[in-house]
C-alpha positions in Angstrom: 8.6 -4.4 23.1 9.3 -1.5 25.6 5.7 -2.0 27.0 6.7 -5.5 28.5 9.1 -4.3 30.6 8.2 -1.7 33.3 11.7 -0.5 34.2 12.0 0.2 30.2 8.9 2.0 29.9 9.6 3.7 33.5 13.0 5.1 31.5 11.1 6.2 28.4 9.1 8.9 30.8 11.7 9.8 33.5 11.8 14.0 33.3 14.7 16.1 34.1 12.4 18.2 36.3 11.7 20.7 34.4 8.9 18.6 32.5 10.6 17.4 29.5 11.9 13.8 29.0 15.3 12.9 29.3 17.2 12.3 26.1 14.9 13.4 23.8 15.7 16.8 21.9 13.6 19.0 20.4 14.1 18.7 16.3 13.7 22.1 14.7 11.5 22.2 11.8 10.4 24.3 8.5 7.1 25.5 8.5 7.2 25.5 4.5 9.1 22.4 3.0 8.7 20.4 0.0 7.2 17.1 0.1 6.2 13.9 -2.2 3.6 14.4 -5.1 0.3 15.0 -2.8 -2.3 12.1 -3.4 -4.2 12.5 -0.9 -8.2 12.6 -1.5 -10.4 15.9 -0.7 -12.5 15.1 2.5 -15.8 14.1 1.6 -18.5 17.4 1.3 -21.1 16.3 4.1 -22.1 17.8 7.2 -23.3 14.7 9.3 -22.7 11.7 9.4 -26.7 10.5 8.8 -25.6 12.9 5.9 -22.9 10.4 4.9 -24.4 7.5 5.2 -27.3 8.3 3.2 -25.2 8.4 -0.1 -24.0 5.1 0.8 -27.7 3.5 -0.3 -29.8 4.4 -3.7 -34.0 3.9 -3.0 -35.5 1.6 -5.6 -38.6 0.0 -5.7 -38.7 -4.0 -4.3 -38.0 -6.4 -6.7 -38.6 -10.1 -6.8 -34.8 -11.8 -6.2 -33.2 -13.4 -9.3 -32.3 -17.1 -8.9 -28.7 -18.0 -8.8 -27.3 -15.1 -7.7 -26.0 -16.6 -4.3 -22.4 -16.3 -4.5 -20.2 -19.5 -4.4 -17.8 -19.9 -1.3 -14.6 -18.3 0.1 -11.5 -19.5 1.3 -12.6 -21.5 4.4 -11.4 -19.9 7.8 -7.8 -21.2 9.5 -9.8 -23.9 11.8 -8.7 -25.4 15.7 -8.3 -23.7 18.5 -5.0 -22.9 20.3 -4.1 -24.7 23.6 -4.9 -23.2 27.4 -1.1 -21.8 27.5 -0.5 -20.6 24.3 -3.6 -18.7 24.8 -2.7 -17.4 27.9 1.2 -16.5 26.8 -1.3 -14.3 23.7 -3.4 -12.6 26.2 -0.5 -11.3 28.5 1.3 -10.2 25.4 -1.4 -8.1 24.2 -2.5 -6.6 27.7 2.0 -5.6 27.2 1.0 -4.1 23.9 -1.8 -2.3 25.5 0.2 -1.1 28.3 0.1 2.6 29.3 4.1 4.3 29.3 3.4 6.0 32.5 0.6 3.8 34.4 0.2 0.6 34.5 1.7 -2.3 33.1 -1.1 -3.3 31.0 -5.1 -3.3 31.4 -6.7 -7.1 32.3 -7.9 -8.3 29.3 -10.1 -11.3 28.7 -10.6 -12.8 25.3 -14.3 -13.0 23.6 -16.8 -10.9 23.3 -18.2 -8.8 26.3 -21.5 -9.6 25.7 -20.5 -13.5 26.9 -21.0 -13.7 30.6 -17.3 -14.4 31.6 -16.7 -14.7 35.3 -12.8 -13.8 35.2 -10.3 -13.1 32.6 -7.8 -15.4 31.1 -5.2 -13.2 32.2 -5.2 -11.5 35.0 -1.7 -8.8 34.6 -0.8 -7.4 37.9 -1.1 -3.7 38.0 1.2 -1.2 39.4 0.8 1.1 42.6 -0.3 3.9 41.0 -3.6 2.1 39.7 -6.0 4.0 37.2 -9.6 3.6 35.9 -8.1 2.0 32.6 -6.8 -0.9 35.1 -10.0 -1.8 37.2 -11.8 -2.4 34.1 -11.9 -5.6 31.4 -10.9 -4.8 27.8 -12.0 -7.7 25.8 -9.7 -8.9 23.0 -11.3 -10.4 20.1 -8.4 -12.0 18.3 -8.0 -13.1 15.5 -11.7 -13.5 14.3 -12.9 -15.2 11.0 -14.4 -14.0 8.8 -18.1 -14.3 9.3 -17.9 -13.4 13.3 -16.3 -10.2 11.8 -18.9 -9.6 9.8 -21.7 -10.1 12.5 -19.4 -7.6 14.4 -19.9 -5.2 11.3 -23.2 -5.4 10.5 -24.3 -5.4 14.7 -22.4 -2.6 15.5 -21.1 -0.6 13.2 -23.5 1.8 11.3 -23.2 2.0 7.3 -21.9 -1.6 7.1 -24.2 -4.4 5.2 -24.1 -7.4 2.9 -24.1 -7.1 -1.0 -26.2 -8.7 -3.4 -22.7 -11.0 -3.9 -21.6 -11.5 -0.1 -19.1 -8.7 0.2 -19.5 -6.3 3.8 -19.9 -3.1 2.5 -18.5 -0.4 4.7 -17.4 2.8 5.1 -14.4 4.7 6.2 -15.9 8.1 7.6 -14.8 11.5 6.3 -11.5 10.0 4.7 -11.8 8.6 1.6 -8.2 8.0 1.1 -4.7 8.2 2.9 -3.3 11.9 4.4 0.0 11.8 3.1 0.3 15.4 4.6 -0.3 13.9 8.1 2.6 11.0 7.8 5.3 11.4 10.6 8.7 9.3 11.3 10.4 9.5 14.0 13.9 11.1 13.5 16.0 8.8 16.1 19.4 7.7 16.8 18.8 4.2 15.2 17.6 5.0 12.0 17.6 8.7 10.9 21.0 8.2 9.3 19.5 6.2 6.9 16.0 7.5 6.1 15.4 10.2 3.4 14.8 13.6 4.5 14.5 17.0 3.0 13.3 18.2 -0.5 10.9 15.5 -1.9 10.8 13.1 0.8 7.7 11.5 1.7 9.4 11.3 5.6 8.3 14.3 7.6 9.8 14.5 10.8 8.5 14.3 14.5 10.1 13.5 17.9 10.3 11.0 19.9 8.2 12.6 22.9 5.5 13.6 20.9 5.4 9.8 19.1 4.6 9.2 23.0 2.1 11.6 23.2 0.2 10.5 20.3 1.1 6.4 21.5 -0.3 6.9 24.8 -3.4 9.0 23.0 -4.3 6.4 21.3 -3.6 3.7 23.7 -5.7 5.3 26.3 -8.9 5.1 23.7 -8.9 1.5 23.1 -8.6 1.0 26.2 -11.7 2.7 27.3 -13.4 0.5 25.0 -15.5 -2.6 26.0 -13.5 -4.5 22.8 -10.5 -4.6 21.0 -9.7 -6.6 18.0 -6.7 -8.0 17.9 -4.7 -9.1 14.2 -1.6 -11.5 14.8 -0.2 -11.9 10.9 2.4 -12.0 8.9 4.4 -10.1 6.1 6.2 -11.7 3.4 5.7 -15.0 2.1 9.7 -15.8 2.0 9.9 -18.3 5.4 13.2 -16.6 5.9 12.2 -13.4 5.9 9.1 -13.3 7.3 8.2 -10.4 10.0 5.1 -10.8 12.5 2.7 -8.0 12.8 0.3 -6.8 15.3 -2.7 -5.0 14.4 -4.8 -3.5 17.3 -7.6 -1.7 16.4 -11.7 -0.8 17.3 -13.9 -1.8 13.8 -14.1 -5.0 12.7 -14.1 -3.3 9.5 -10.6 -2.5 10.4 -9.9 -6.6 11.6 -11.4 -7.9 8.4 -9.4 -5.6 6.0 -6.2 -6.3 7.4 -7.0 -10.2 7.6 -7.3 -10.4 3.9 -4.0 -8.1 3.6 -1.9 -9.8 5.7 -0.5 -13.4 5.4 -3.0 -15.3 7.7 -1.5 -18.1 10.1 -2.3 -21.0 10.8 -3.0 -22.1 14.6 0.3 -23.8 14.6 2.1 -20.7 13.5 -0.2 -18.7 16.6 0.9 -20.9 18.8 4.6 -19.7 18.3 3.8 -16.6 17.9 5.1 -14.6 20.8 5.8 -10.8 20.7 5.3 -9.1 17.7 8.1 -7.8 15.5 6.0 -4.4 14.6 2.8 -3.3 16.0 0.1 -0.7 14.5 -2.6 1.3 16.9 -5.3 1.9 15.1 -7.2 4.7 17.1 -8.6 6.0 14.1 -11.7 7.2 15.2 -10.3 9.2 18.2 -9.1 12.4 16.4 -5.3 13.7 17.7 -4.5 16.7 19.9 -4.0 19.4 17.4 -1.9 21.4 19.9 0.2 18.6 20.1 3.9 19.6 18.7 4.3 18.5 15.2 0.0 18.2 14.8 -1.3 20.3 11.2 -5.0 18.4 11.6 -6.7 16.4 13.6 -5.0 13.6 12.0 -1.9 11.9 12.3 0.0 8.4 10.8 3.2 8.2 12.9 5.8 5.8 12.6 8.3 5.1 14.8 10.7 2.3 13.6 13.3 2.1 16.5 9.9 1.2 18.9 8.5 -0.7 15.7 5.6 1.0 16.1 2.8 2.8 14.1 -0.3 4.9 15.9 -3.2 6.0 13.7 -5.3 8.6 15.0 -7.9 10.9 13.2 -8.3 8.8 10.1 -10.3 5.4 9.3 -9.6 4.9 6.2 -7.9 1.0 5.9 -5.2 1.9 3.4 -3.2 3.9 5.9 -2.2 0.3 7.6 -1.7 -1.6 4.7 0.6 1.3 3.4 2.1 2.5 6.7 3.5 -1.4 7.3 4.4 -0.8 3.0 6.7 2.3 4.1 7.9 -0.3 7.1 9.2 -3.0 5.2 10.7 -0.4 2.3 12.9 0.1 5.4 13.3 -3.2 7.2 13.9 -5.6 3.8 16.8 -3.2 2.4 18.8 -3.2 5.6 18.7 -7.0 5.6 20.1 -6.4 1.4 16.5 -7.1 0.2 15.2 -5.4 -2.4 11.5 -3.5 -1.9 9.5 -3.1 -5.0 6.0 -1.4 -5.5 5.1 -4.0 -8.2 2.9 -6.7 -9.7 4.4 -9.9 -10.2 3.4 -13.3 -12.6 5.3 -16.5 -13.9 5.2 -18.0 -16.7 4.4 -21.8 -16.9 8.0 -22.2 -17.6 8.9 -20.0 -14.9 10.0 -16.9 -15.8 9.3 -13.8 -13.8 8.4 -10.8 -14.7 8.3 -7.2 -12.5 5.6 -5.0 -13.5 6.6 -1.4 -12.3 3.7 1.4 -12.7 1.7 4.2 -11.5 -2.3 4.6 -11.1 -3.7 4.2 -14.7 -0.6 2.8 -16.8 -2.3 -1.0 -16.8 0.0 -2.7 -14.1 -3.0 -4.6 -12.7 -4.0 -5.7 -16.0 -1.0 -6.3 -17.2 0.4 -8.5 -14.5 -3.1 -9.9 -14.6 -2.4 -13.0 -17.1 -4.4 -16.4 -17.3 -1.9 -17.4 -19.3 0.7 -16.8 -16.1 0.5 -17.6 -12.3 -0.3 -14.1 -10.0 2.4 -14.2 -7.5 1.0 -10.2 -6.4 -0.5 -7.3 -7.7 1.3 -4.7 -5.4 4.4 -5.3 -2.7 6.9 -7.2 -3.7 10.8 -8.2 -1.8 13.7 -9.2 -4.0 15.9 -11.7 -1.9 18.6 -13.8 -3.3 15.9 -16.6 -2.8 14.0 -14.8 -5.7 10.8 -12.6 -4.9 8.2 -13.0 -2.6 4.9 -11.5 -2.3 5.1 -8.9 0.9 0.9 -9.4 1.3 -1.7 -11.8 1.4 -4.4 -10.3 -0.2 -5.5 -7.5 -2.9 -6.6 -4.2 -2.8 -8.1 -3.1 -6.0 -9.7 -0.1 -7.3 -13.6 -0.3 -7.7 -14.6 3.1 -9.7 -16.4 1.5 -13.0 -15.4 -1.6 -12.6 -17.1 -4.4 -14.9 -17.2 -8.2 -15.5 -15.9 -7.2 -19.2 -12.9 -5.0 -18.1 -11.8 -6.6 -14.7 -13.2 -10.3 -14.6 -10.9 -11.9 -11.7 -11.5 -8.9 -9.8 -15.3 -8.4 -10.5 -15.4 -12.8 -9.6 -13.1 -11.8 -6.7 -16.0 -9.5 -4.5 -17.8 -12.1 -2.6 -18.0 -13.1 0.8 -14.9 -12.4 2.9 -14.2 -9.6 0.8 -14.3 -5.6 2.3 -15.7 -2.9 -0.1 -14.9 0.3 0.9 -17.2 3.4 0.4 -19.6 1.6 -2.7 -23.4 2.7 -3.5 -25.9 0.0 -3.7 -29.5 -0.2 -4.1 -30.9 -0.2 -1.0 -33.5 -3.3 -1.8 -31.3 -5.7 -4.0 -27.9 -4.8 -2.5 -26.6 -4.9 -6.1 -23.5 -2.3 -6.3 -23.1 0.6 -8.6 -19.6 0.8 -9.5 -20.1 3.6 -11.8 -21.7 5.5 -8.8 -19.2 8.1 -6.6 -21.8 9.4 -4.6 -19.4 8.7 -1.7 -15.9 9.2 -3.9 -14.0 7.9 -6.2 -11.6 6.4 -4.6 -13.6 3.0 -4.0 -11.7 0.0 -3.1 -12.5 -3.8 -2.8 -9.9 -5.7 0.0 -9.8 -9.8 -0.8 -7.5 -12.4 -0.1 -5.1 -13.1 -2.8 -6.5 -17.3 -3.3 -9.9 -15.0 -4.8 -7.9 -14.9 -7.8 -7.7 -17.8 -9.9 -4.4 -18.2 -10.8 -2.5 -17.4 -8.2 0.6 -19.4 -7.3 0.8 -20.5 -3.8 2.6 -19.8 -1.7 3.3 -16.3 -3.6 7.1 -17.1 -4.0 8.9 -17.0 -7.4 12.3 -17.4 -9.0 14.7 -14.6 -10.2 12.8 -12.0 -12.5 13.7 -12.5 -15.7 12.0 -9.3 -17.1 11.7 -6.0 -15.4 8.7 -3.8 -17.3 8.7 -0.4 -16.5 5.2 1.0 -17.8 4.5 4.7 -18.3 1.0 6.4 -19.5 2.8 9.1 -21.6 -0.1 11.3 -22.5 2.2 13.6 -24.5 2.8 10.8 -27.0 6.2 10.6 -28.2 7.4 7.7 -25.9 7.3 4.5 -28.1 5.4 1.3 -27.3 8.2 -0.2 -26.3 12.2 0.0 -25.6 14.5 -1.9 -23.9 16.7 -0.3 -21.9 20.2 -1.0 -20.6 21.1 -1.1 -16.7 22.3 3.2 -16.4 18.6 3.7 -18.2 16.6 1.2 -16.1 17.8 3.4 -13.5 17.6 6.2 -14.6 13.3 5.8 -15.6 13.3 3.5 -12.1 14.5 7.0 -10.3 12.1 9.0 -12.5 8.9 7.2 -11.7 7.2 8.5 -15.1 3.5 8.8 -16.5 1.6 11.4 -17.4 -2.0 12.7 -16.0 -4.4 14.9 -18.0 -6.6 17.1 -15.9 -10.1 17.8 -17.0 -12.2 20.7 -16.1 -15.9 21.9 -16.8 -14.4 24.5 -19.4 -12.5 22.0 -21.3 -9.3 19.5 -21.8 -6.1 20.9 -20.6 -2.1 19.8 -21.5 -1.4 17.2 -19.7 0.7 17.0 -17.0 3.7 15.0 -16.1 4.0 13.1 -12.6 7.1 11.9 -11.1 6.9 9.0 -8.8 10.7 7.8 -7.3 10.9 4.1 -7.6 7.0 4.3 -8.4 5.7 4.5 -5.1 7.2 7.8 -3.3 5.3 8.2 -0.9 6.1 5.0 0.9 9.7 4.5 0.2 12.3 5.6 3.5 15.4 5.7 2.0 16.9 7.6 -0.5 15.4 6.6 -4.0 19.1 6.1 -5.6 19.7 3.2 -2.7 16.9 1.5 -4.2 18.4 1.8 -7.9 21.6 0.7 -6.9 20.2 -2.6 -5.5 17.7 -3.2 -8.2 20.6 -2.5 -10.9 22.8 -5.2 -9.0 19.9 -7.9 -8.8 19.4 -7.4 -12.2 23.4 -7.7 -13.1 23.6 -10.6 -10.8 20.7 -12.7 -12.2 20.1 -11.4 -15.7 17.1 -9.5 -15.8 16.3 -7.5 -18.8 14.3 -4.1 -18.7 11.6 -2.6 -21.1 10.1 0.6 -20.8 6.3 0.0 -22.1 4.0 3.1 -23.0 0.2 2.3 -22.1 -0.6 6.1 -23.3 -0.8 7.7 -26.3 0.3 8.2 -30.0 0.3 10.2 -32.8 -0.4 13.1 -30.7 -1.1 14.3 -27.1 -4.1 13.8 -25.6 -6.9 14.9 -26.9 -5.3 15.1 -31.0 -4.0 11.2 -30.8 -5.3 8.2 -29.4 -4.4 6.0 -27.1 -2.4 2.7 -27.4 -4.6 -0.5 -28.3 -4.7 -2.8 -25.5 -4.7 -5.4 -27.7 -1.4 -4.1 -29.1 0.4 -3.8 -25.7 -0.5 -7.7 -25.1 1.3 -8.5 -28.2 4.0 -6.8 -26.7 3.9 -7.7 -23.0 3.5 -11.4 -24.8 7.2 -10.8 -27.0 8.8 -9.6 -23.7 8.1 -13.0 -22.2 8.5 -15.2 -24.8 12.2 -13.3 -25.9 11.6 -13.3 -29.2 11.8 -9.4 -28.5 15.3 -10.0 -27.6 16.0 -11.4 -31.0 14.7 -7.9 -32.8 17.0 -5.2 -34.2 17.0 -1.9 -32.5 17.5 1.1 -33.4 17.9 4.6 -31.1 15.1 7.3 -30.9 16.6 10.9 -30.4 16.6 12.7 -27.4 15.5 10.4 -25.0 18.4 7.5 -26.5 16.0 4.6 -26.4 16.4 1.8 -28.4 13.2 0.4 -30.4 12.7 -3.3 -32.0 12.0 -3.0 -36.1 9.1 -5.3 -35.5 7.1 -7.4 -32.7 4.7 -9.9 -33.9 0.9 -8.6 -34.5 1.7 -5.0 -34.2 2.4 -2.6 -37.4 6.3 -1.7 -38.0 4.8 2.4 -38.3 3.1 1.7 -34.6 6.4 0.9 -33.0 8.0 4.3 -34.0 6.3 7.6 -32.5 7.2 10.0 -34.8 5.6 8.2 -37.6 2.7 8.6 -36.0 3.0 12.4 -35.8 1.5 14.1 -39.0 3.2 17.3 -37.4 6.6 16.5 -37.3 7.7 19.6 -35.8 5.4 19.4 -33.0 6.6 16.2 -32.3 10.1 17.1 -31.6 8.8 20.3 -29.6 6.6 17.9 -27.3 9.1 15.7 -26.8 11.8 18.2 -26.1 9.2 19.1 -23.4 9.1 16.6 -21.8 12.7 15.8 -22.1 13.3 19.4 -19.9 10.6 17.8 -17.4 12.7 14.8 -16.6 15.8 16.8 -16.3 13.9 19.3 -14.0 12.8 16.3 -12.0 16.0 14.3 -11.8 17.5 17.5 -10.0 16.2 16.2 -6.9 18.4 13.4 -7.0 22.1 13.9 -8.2 23.1 14.8 -4.3 23.8 11.4 -3.9 26.2 9.0 -5.4 24.5 5.1 -6.8 26.8 2.6 -5.7 29.6 4.8 -7.5 31.0 7.9 -9.0 31.5 6.4 -12.4 27.8 4.6 -12.2 26.5 8.1 -11.4 27.8 9.5 -14.0 26.5 6.8 -16.3 23.2 7.2 -14.9 22.7 10.7 -15.5 24.2 10.6 -18.9 21.2 8.3 -19.7 18.6 10.6 -19.3 17.2 12.8 -22.4 19.8 15.2 -24.0 
């Protein structure tokens, strides 16, 4: 960490006499530029915090509690205590993390709640002569608290925190109930700028190093002004050879519990040897950024500096910014090691066969990757190395809107003690959650440890994938239920990342809207999409994986005319992929998209496999098919400026697209 060394910190802020830091040149930016698909959530329409909190609870008459509703346990927090030497080391490391770059080395930190009287801090860190007020006070560090301790902190100090009827912690994320992709910035600096994807279609909006330091100073000053801060030291990536040490410094118990769930939880022995983190998050989300600062477009700013290995959050309390920010970091760090980072689900059969599931929201990725006959490796973020597949996270972050035990029993049953419920509405008396109520937001979420899923494999690692499944919810109704892809087609559709959405209005239904998200996660990737596609192709070729395109959308017509694919049929298709029977089928090629369709799948009507057979208006089918092909080709123009692997392979990929 740069803050652990006074001389390096001084060099970062030395000026040239005109108030401009040496070596930090301004970067020209354009006012108007294309960015990746905007998936931000509109701010909540309330005028005050009291009005926001009033949305969280529904009034009802008192009723007699129902017997037997007490939830059965959660995982036990890792017990034991660190040695005095290990604790002192960690407090000094945390003090260095919280250091201002212009004043003292770090605040005087003491472990524990400020309400507990302590005569002197565990670690007194000497301050420099130009002392400031923040150096004279103690900053109390609540270090790697257990869920029970974090519950107590949230309920006692954070308005809007409640225990639901199943034991989960319900909380509010404030005005922002989703990510703010337009406010995310990446420092353009010499160690990473040539590797990163900039420009049209990229999620990486640049900022300079000086502005990052201004925002970092603002966040650190805010955190140091508090009586207490929460610090989590945890890991990313279950692969022991490639795990990353992360430190999260935050002001809310809600954020600390969220990251306790989402990152991999260390043992006491691992904490003893934790040392300095590989990456640090400063979450000062309750405090806004200065809108007069260069590059700022709102009161929110989420900034990543890959050289300093730091992330700063200002002006948003939405916890998902931390999860996805770290995922972006892994999309940079892992490929540098020759490891492919993936926005995918993953499961493993009892015989050891592994499958990856890619898909955007609404494609059924979570539903299809959760199979009681197979072990869950993870639901969202993975790495594929020479050792096999490993989950990046230690938890799950599931959507809760319209959740029911019939639709998603595993997720429903995971909502118990230790789970964080974001922005849900519940009964004021019984504390029973109404998952159909979207009074706060449609983006209600649950964060829970991955071991809350009954068929999870621990540790979350597996061998090399046998099948790679690309899911698309095609609302145009022209893609087949399943097709086998060759290697160039796999890369083409992986780079495209297609699904389709239907926008509804009060006046009726509009036509389907094609949505493309490169690598099925454009908002999080750091390198050019073709870089990830080349790595995917190389690993599939090396380890003999087969790719499949599965349509979970419509057939027999577009949305509003046709019908949704039956889930039972889709599950039969996935089963046939897993057991290998689809490899033995005979295949025919479709027009325009040149996809290979099997002649039969056990349990699925053969006419259902060919989409043109399901359309009564064949002319309309081909018109719609051509229209979708045009949308694919237009989207792919964003990626033709770079070669994938070599020129010949690039030509093969372009040829694999629709004609």
